[in-house]
N, C-alpha and C positions, 0 to 999 in steps of 0.2 A: 787533029783533032783535039789534045790535049792541049797544044798551043793555043787554039783558040778560046777553047774553055777558060785557059789562066785567063786571056787577053778580054775576055768578057768579064770574068770577075774581078781586075782591076780596073776597068772602066765602070764598072759597076758601084765598086765600094772606094771610088778614087776618094772622093771627101776625107773617111777614115783611113783610109792609108797615109793619106799627106799628114791629116792629126798626128798618128801615130809614129809618122817619122821626125817631125820635127821635135814634137815632146819628147822623143827619146834622145834626138842632137841635143835638145836645151839643156837635158839632166845630163849628158855628158859636159858638155860645155861650161854649166855652172860647177860641176864638181870640180872640175881642175880649174876652173879660173883662180887667180891669185886674189881678186879683189871683187867686192861686194857688186853684181852685175845683176841685182833684183830688178833695177827700174827697166834697164833694157830687155829682159825677158820677158818682163810683165808684156811692156809695150808691143814686141814682137808676139807674142800669146795673143793677144788682142787682133790682131794683125792675123794670125793664124786662125783664130775662131771666127773672122770676119769673112776670111776666104772659105772656108768650111761649110759655111752655112749658105754661102752662096754657089758653091762652085758644081753642086747639083745641076743649079738652073742653069749657068754657062754650057753644060757639057748636053743641055737638052732634056733633063730631066729622064733619065734612059731607066727603064724597067726591066726586071728579071730577079734570077734568084742566083746568089753569088755562094762560094765553098759548099758546091755539091748540096744545095737548097738549104745550106742551115740560116741564111740571112734571105730577107726578101727586100729588095728595094722595089717599091712604089710609090705611088704619089702620096700615100700618108707618111710614108718613112722619109721624102723630099721635105713634108711640111713641115714634121717634128726636127729633123736637123736644122731648119732655116730657123726655126723659133729656140730651139736648143743653144746656137751658135748664139745668135745675137745675143740672147740673156744672158750666156755665160759671157760673153765679151764687155757686157754692161757691168754683171757683177765683179766681175776683175778690174775693171777701171774703177768702180767704187771703191776698192780697197785701197788704190793708192794711200792717198794722205792720211787714212787711218793709221796702216801699217807703219807708214814712215813716222807720223808722233807718237806711238804707242811703241818705237825701235823694234816692230817686228817685221822690218822688210829684207824678209829673205826671199830668194829665188823660186825656194820650192814651193811656195805657194801656187805659184803659176803654175807649175807642172804637174800639180795636183788635178787642178780645174782642167785641163788637157786631158790628164788621164780618166778622170771623172766624165768629163765629155765625152769620150771615148766610148765606155762603159754604158752612157746613155744611149749613145748612138745605136752600140750594138744589142741594146735592149727594145728601141722600137722599131727594130729591124729582124729581130727573133722570128725564125719560124720553125724552130726546134727546141725543146725545154733544156737540153745543153747549152745551147747558145742565147737562151732566157736567163739561165742561171750564172754563167760565165760575163753577160753584160750588166746584171744586179750585184755581183760580185766585185766587178772594176768600179763601177761606181761605189760600192758601198766602202772599199777599202779605203779609197781616196778620200771620203768624208769622214770615216772615222779620224782618221790622221789632221784632217780640217779642224775639225771641232777641238781637239786636243793641242790646237797650234801655238797659242799661249803659252808655253810649258811654263812659264813662271806664276799664272794664276791657277790657284786651286780650283776655282769656278771651271777654268776651262780643261783642265785636267779631267774633272768630275765631271763636266759634259762629254769628254770622248770617251771613257772609261763606260758610262751608263750606255751609251749609244753602240759600242762595241759590243757589249755584252748582251744587251735586247736585241742588237741585230745578226750577232750569233744565234738567238731562238728562232730569229721571223727566217733565215737562212735555215735554219733545222726545218722547221711547218714546209718552206717550199721544199726541201728535198725531198722529205716523207711525201708530201702530196705528188711530185713528179716522178717517185717510185712507185707510186698507188697506179698512178694513171698509167705507166709503163708496164707496170705488172698485167692490168688487166685490159690493155688494148695491144699491148706488143709494140708499139713504134713511142719512138720520140717526136717524131714530124707530126707537125698540126694538122697536115692535110690528112693523114692517113688517122689520127685520133678523130679527127672530124668523120669522117667516113665510118668509122666504127661506131662513135657515139650517136650518129643517125641512126644507126639502123638497131639503136637500143642499148641504151646506157645501163651498165649495171651500179649496184651500190658503191663496187668497190672506187669506180670511176667518179664518183656524184661525192665519195668522201674524198678520193684525191685532188678534186676542184676546188674544195671548201679549205682543205688546208693549202694548196695556191693560194686560194684570193685571201686566206687570212696573212699568210706572208707577204702579200703584195700590199695589203692595206696597213702594213707597218710601215712602209715605205713612202704612203701617202697620207700617214699619220689620221688615220681613219678609225674612227673610234669604234670598237674598245681596244684598238692597240696604239693608243695616241700616248700613254705615260709617258714617253720618252721627251716628247716635244716641248712640254714649258721647260725644264731642266737645261736639256741642250740647248734651246734657243737662248734661253739667259744667260748660259754660260761661253757659250762660243764666241769668240768676236764676231762684232757686230756687221761686218762685210760678208763673215761666213753664216752668219743668220741670214742675211737677206738673199746668199745661194741657196740655203738648205729651203728656204719659203718659196722658192720658185721654181729653178729650175729641172732637180730630181722630183719634183712634186708632178710636171707636169710632162717629164718621158715616164714616170710609172703610171698615170693614167691612163697615159696614151698605151701603153703595155695591156694594161687589165683590158682596154678596149680592144686592143687587138685579142687577146685572149678569149674575150666572152663570144665575141662574134665570127671567131675564126673556128678552131676546137672543138668549142664547147656552144655551137651554133642552134645544135641537134635538141639541146636541153636547156631553154629560155627559161620555161617557167621555174628551173632548180636554183640556177646560179641567179635570178630574179629577187627570189627572196631572201638571199643572202646581202647583194647590193642594197635591197631595202631597210634591211636591217641597219648596215652599216651605214647608210647615209641619215637615217632617220636618228641613230645616236650620234653621229659626230655633228647634224646640225644643233643637235640641244645642249648636248655637252659641250660643243665650242663656242655655243653663244651663253652659256649659263655660267661657264668656268671663268669667261673672261669679263664678267658683270664686277667679280671681287678682285682683279687685278690691279695694281699700283704699278707694277714695272710694264716698261712699253713694250718687250722684247718676248715676257710672258703673255703680254694682251695679245701681240701680234701672232704668236703660237695658237692661242684657244681661236683666234680669227680663222688664221689658216684649218684648223680643222674642221670649224662650222662649213667653210666654202668647200672641202672635199666633200663634204655633206650635199650641198648643193651641184656640185659637178656631177656627182654619184646618181640625182635624181635624174638628169639626164640620160644618163647609162643605162638604169633601170629600165628604159621603155624598151630597151633591147632593137632598135629601130637603125636605120641609115641617119634618120634626122636627128633622133637621141646621140648618137654620136659626133653628128656635127653640133650641135647644141652644147656637148661637153669641150669640143674643139673651141669654138666662140669664146665660151665662160672661161676655161683655163687661158687662153691667149690673153683675153680681158684682166684677167687675175694677176698674170707673171707681169704685165707692164703694171697694173697697180702697185704690186708689193715692191719692184723695181725702183719705183718712183717713191712710195712712203719711207723706202729705207735711204734713199738719197737725202730725201728729206732730215731722217732721224740722224744720217752723219753728217748734217751739217750743223746739228743743235749740241756743238759743243760751248761748256762755259768754262771759266779758267781754273775750275776742280778738275775736268776731264769730261767724260761721255755725258751727256742727260742718259740718264737711266729711267728715273719715274716721271709718272705724266704730271704730278703736279709741280714739275720743272718746266714744265712748258708755259706754266701760267706767264700771262701777257706777252706772250710770241709776238701777237699782232701789233704792239707797240715798239719792241724792240728791233724787229724783223718783218712788217708787214707783208713783202711779198713772198717770204717762204710760209707765212700763214696764210697765206691765200692758195699757195700752192698744195699744201700740206692738207687744207680743208675741201679744196675739191678730189683728193685721193679720196677721203672720208666719205665723202658723198659719193662719189662714182664705186667705193666696194661696199657701201651701204644697199646701192641701187637707186640711186634717186635720178630721176629721168630730169635734163636729156642726157646725163652723162651715159657713158659707154658701160658700167656697171650694172646699170638698168637693163640695158638688151642684152648683157650675159646672163644674167638670171631670167630675163623673158626666154632667150632661145633654148634656156635648161630646160625650164618649165615647160612649155607648150608640147614638147616629147610626152611627158609624164603625161599631160593629160588628153593627149591623142589616143595612148596607151589606155585610158580608162583609170588612172590612178589619180584622181582628182583628189582625192584623201591626201596623199603622199605631196599634193602640191601646197594644199591648206596648211599641212604640217610644216613644208617649207618658208612659205610667208609667216606664219607664227615667229618661226627661227628669226626669220629674219627681222619681225618688228623687236624680239628680242635684243638681237643683235644693234638693231640702232642705237639701242639705250648707249652701250659703251662707245659708240663713234659720236654721236652728240655729244656726249660728257666731256670727250677729247676736244670738240669745237669749242664748248664753253668753256673750259679753262683757257683755250688757247687766246680766245675772243673775250672773256668776260671778267678774269682773272687777273689780279696785281700781278707786275714782272717783280720776279726776284733775283735775277741775274742778267747777266750782259753776257751776251752770246759774242763768242770769238766769229772774226770773218769766217766764213767760207771756201774752200777751195772752188775755181773757176768749174771744174770738171764735175765735183756734186751736184753744183747749181744748175750747171747744162745737162744732167741727165734727168734731173727734177723736175725743170721745165720742159725738156721734149715729152717727158713721161706725162705730163698735164695735159700738155697738148693733143695728146693720142687717145685721152678719153673725152674729149671733146667731139662727138661726132659731125657737129657742124663745120668744124674747123678743117678735120682730116679726113673724111668721107670722101670726098672725090678721089684725096690721094691716095689714100690706103685701106680703108676700107672696103670698098667693092673688091678690088683686087684679091685682098686677102680673103674674104666670103667666097671668092668662085677658089683660091687655094683649098680653102675649107671644104666646099662641096666635092672636089675633087680627090679629095684625101679621104674624106669619108664613104665617099661611093666606092673608092678601090677596095675598100673592105668587104664589099658584099657581093 
């Protein structure tokens, strides 16, 4: 019987076990290697991440629980693993030329991405409070080191320290919330917590839930727990910022969705209020804060804060359609962010990386193809039809309208209009201002990722190939939580 259970666990958790095995092997190989093997480790890590994202589908998308119910493998976690693996591979590919030019090309970065991905995989499959915490901490410990990866840079060291200190605070909130929930329900398992909560939640459980959500709000940089985001995004190496802005946010948002419609399904009216507050604050603090930014990465930080607010609009509905809308929005957001950072990493001048918005002046004259691609991304993330960014917001807002929260959607539209200003300002600088710099020719990898990402936000081009199968996967993922 035990052998059967062990075999079942190995089958269900095969992608994560493969990821953990190769991450450990690559770490051992790199530690004892007599020469720099960072390029080989990176290339193999990308291959491992691609395999990790697809192995669940090769095995027929098995479902069930692993490690005596601590982790749950369902259609939701399969879809999360697919997007997390592909996005992490793309983010790792973005880092190649940057780290080589900046002389930061060390094999440890690829290992950190693998361990971070493993942590995120545990997060989205968590079925107990303990598994939830282990996944978050595995992810966070890797991210702390990645933020301070450039040890010779004061800004990078500052970013890592700030992220670590505030991350420790969020972990404290998580643990305090988990302890309250355990104390008042007598269990750390989501199914048992759900049964207790459905029969009547005590104030202690609700307080624990609020602390838990506050800790997770830090992970998605939702206001008012967003303070770390601009400084960390600015100080961290640009490929690290690209990773921060996309994959971990997607995993944390998925975990929030699993929590809200799982153990806390019986107290929708209570958690709905918390999510709505986070959503409104994030949308307006992100949109207004971005208006005064001159640094590109700080601008993207505030943009990400606002976009997390839009994703929370969908979740606030508390329905299957709401979860589906959130998944669609976040999937499109991840593609757009990776594409934008692929463009940013291409914009290198002879003095170094482009950092300020004004450095983009006249990009349309010096590199028209890059200007077109970046403009497409700006219009997409702004929500201009017929680009996928428009459909992302459409699917995020419709569930809130169906749930009777028209006022929240009106606020989201106002925040979108405010946000359109700083996106249009970038477009104006790219196409309207005179060029001040000659840009260095970008590597083919960056150009390829930017081009593929820009094609993905065109529904007319990509709809028959990607959008319809993806919507089917998303529908199955959302329905598996209910």
